[in-house]
Each structure stands twice: as structure tokens, then as C-alpha cells.
C-alpha positions in Angstrom: -14.4 44.8 10.6 -11.1 43.2 11.3 -12.8 39.8 11.5 -14.5 40.3 8.1 -11.2 41.3 6.5 -9.5 38.2 8.1 -12.3 36.0 6.8 -12.0 37.5 3.3 -8.2 37.0 3.4 -8.5 33.4 4.5 -11.1 32.7 1.8 -8.9 34.2 -0.9 -5.9 32.2 0.4 -7.9 29.0 0.3 -9.2 29.7 -3.2 -5.7 30.5 -4.3 -4.3 27.3 -2.9 -7.0 25.4 -4.9 -5.6 26.9 -8.0 -2.0 25.9 -7.1 -3.1 22.3 -6.5 -5.4 22.2 -9.6 -5.5 18.8 -11.3 -7.0 17.5 -14.5 -7.8 14.2 -16.2 -5.6 13.9 -19.3 -4.0 11.6 -21.8 -0.3 12.1 -22.6 2.0 10.2 -25.0 5.7 9.6 -24.8 8.5 7.3 -23.7 8.3 5.5 -20.3 11.6 6.3 -18.6 13.2 5.5 -15.4 14.0 8.8 -13.7 17.1 7.5 -11.9 19.0 6.9 -15.2 17.4 9.6 -17.4 18.0 12.7 -15.2 21.7 12.2 -14.4 22.8 10.3 -17.6 20.1 11.1 -20.2 19.6 7.3 -20.6 16.5 6.6 -22.8 15.3 4.7 -25.8 15.6 1.1 -27.0 19.3 0.8 -26.1 18.3 1.5 -22.5 15.0 -0.4 -22.3 16.2 -3.5 -20.4 17.9 -1.3 -17.8 14.8 0.9 -17.6 12.6 -2.1 -17.0 14.9 -3.5 -14.3 15.2 -0.1 -12.6 11.5 0.6 -12.4 10.7 -3.0 -11.3 13.2 -2.5 -8.5 11.5 0.6 -7.2 13.2 3.5 -9.1 10.8 6.3 -10.0 9.1 6.1 -13.4 8.3 9.0 -15.7 6.9 9.9 -19.1 9.2 11.8 -21.5 6.8 13.6 -23.9 7.7 14.6 -27.4 8.4 18.2 -26.4 10.9 17.0 -23.8 8.8 17.5 -20.8 9.3 14.9 -18.0 6.2 14.0 -16.0 6.6 11.8 -12.9 4.2 8.8 -12.9 2.5 7.7 -9.8 0.3 4.7 -8.9 -3.4 5.3 -8.2 -4.0 4.6 -4.5 -7.2 2.8 -5.3 -5.9 0.7 -8.1 -2.2 0.5 -9.1 -2.6 -2.1 -11.9 -2.1 0.3 -14.7 1.0 1.8 -13.1 2.4 -1.7 -12.5 1.7 -2.6 -16.2 3.7 0.4 -17.4 6.8 -1.1 -15.8 6.8 -3.9 -18.4 7.1 -1.4 -21.3 9.7 1.0 -19.7 12.0 2.1 -22.5 9.1 2.0 -24.9 6.3 4.5 -25.9 2.8 4.6 -24.6 -0.3 6.8 -24.2 -0.9 7.3 -20.5 -4.2 8.5 -19.0 -4.8 9.7 -15.5 -5.0 12.7 -13.1 -2.4 15.4 -13.7 -1.4 17.7 -10.9 1.5 20.2 -10.5 3.1 21.7 -7.4 6.3 23.5 -7.0 7.2 22.9 -10.7 6.8 19.1 -10.4 4.2 17.5 -12.7 2.7 14.2 -11.5 0.4 12.0 -13.5 -1.5 9.5 -11.4 -1.9 6.6 -13.8 -5.4 5.2 -14.4 -4.8 3.5 -17.8 -2.3 3.2 -20.6 -2.0 1.9 -24.2 1.3 0.8 -25.5 2.4 2.5 -28.8 2.4 0.2 -31.8 
């Protein structure tokens, strides 16, 4: 009986962990920001675009600031990072970004698969 309870508990724990690490394919719009300037200083927008481009091209983390103020960390797809690299050229500008969204510990990460610069 104890083994059955242990098995049920482990199965419930595994299923619960699957919900915590749930991820979805989504498209989101907003400004491409460099996290290193945005979080401590609030730097964003056209006035900060050249700095944002320089920062992300030099390895600073990149994010998406959505219209509702949510910041989503952007990550390169391990299989093909071309779209992520392309976003660096439009840092400080707006885009629609598609990819795989996951959340853990309050951190949202969008693994970038494609993007379209806003016109």
C-alpha cells in the first residue's frame, strides 16, 4: 500500500511540475529593449535605440516590453538563432515576435523563432 501511495504521489508531483514548466507558441508585440539599461534606469524608446543596439550586440540580455508594461526575456532558439540575432538590429524599435513562451519562478522567456519589425 505504501508503494502505491508513493507511486501516486510521485506521479502527481511529476504532473504538477509539467504545469509549472508549461510553454506555448505565441506571438507578442512590443519594444525590443536591452534589459541592462531598462531595468535599472528605465531606458527605452527612440532616444535610447542606439545604446540598446550596442548593448544587445555586445551581449547584454534582450527583452520585449509589451504594451501592458510586461517585460519578457528573449532567448535564442538553440536549433536556429537567426531570428534572435536579427532582433538585435531593431533594438529600441517595435516588433511582433513569435516563439515558444515559458515561465518559471515568475520569469517569462520567449524563445524567438521569428519576428516582424513594426512599420
